[in-house]
C-alpha positions in Angstrom: -0.1 -0.1 0.0 1.3 3.5 -0.8 2.1 5.7 2.2 2.7 9.4 2.5 4.3 11.6 4.8 3.1 15.3 4.9 4.9 18.6 5.8 3.4 22.0 6.6 5.7 25.1 6.1 5.7 28.8 6.1 7.9 30.8 4.0 7.8 34.8 4.2 7.9 36.4 1.1 11.0 38.5 0.2 11.4 42.3 0.1 11.0 43.2 -3.4 12.4 46.7 -4.2 8.9 47.8 -5.6 6.0 48.4 -3.3 4.1 45.8 -5.2 5.6 43.0 -3.4 2.2 42.3 -2.1 1.0 41.3 -5.4 3.1 38.5 -6.0 0.6 36.0 -4.8 -3.3 36.4 -4.9 -6.0 34.2 -3.8 -9.6 34.5 -4.2 -12.4 33.8 -1.9 -12.7 30.0 -3.0 -8.9 29.4 -2.1 -7.4 29.5 -5.7 -4.2 31.5 -5.8 -2.3 33.2 -8.7 1.1 34.5 -9.0 1.1 37.4 -10.6 2.7 40.9 -10.9 5.6 39.0 -9.7 9.3 40.9 -9.9 11.9 38.8 -11.4 13.5 38.5 -7.8 9.9 37.3 -6.8 9.5 34.5 -9.2 13.4 33.4 -8.7 12.3 33.1 -5.0 9.5 30.8 -5.7 11.1 28.7 -8.1 14.1 27.9 -5.8 11.5 27.2 -3.0 9.9 24.6 -5.3 13.1 23.1 -6.5 14.8 22.6 -3.5 11.7 20.9 -1.8 11.1 19.1 -5.2 14.6 17.6 -5.1 14.1 16.3 -1.4 11.1 14.5 -3.0 8.3 16.9 -1.7 5.2 17.6 -4.2 3.4 20.5 -3.2 -0.3 19.8 -3.0 -1.7 23.3 -1.4 -0.7 26.7 -0.6 -2.2 29.6 0.7 -1.0 33.3 0.9 -2.0 36.0 4.0 0.0 38.8 5.1 3.0 38.3 3.0 3.4 34.5 4.1 3.2 31.7 1.9 1.9 28.4 3.8 2.9 25.2 1.8 0.9 21.9 2.3 3.7 19.2 0.8 3.6 15.4 0.7 5.9 13.0 -0.4 5.7 8.8 -0.9 7.5 6.7 1.9 8.2 3.2 2.1 6.0 1.2 4.1 7.4 0.7 7.5 9.3 3.7 7.7 8.6 7.0 9.9 10.0 9.2 7.0 
């Protein structure tokens, strides 16, 4: 049987030279989030976060954004009988 382990992480968005840093990620009332109006630095930061977690085997299954913090829920497959 496939087994999963889960991890929840918080990430503060990096400061941006422009005042549009708050507009990097926006979520609607249904919980769908979108990346937009992102500076090059913001996109690089997000890419690096996803690459780092992906290399460790984590898959992003959900994210939420509030007050310049990104909450991420990750999962990865584990072998039966291991504790991750």
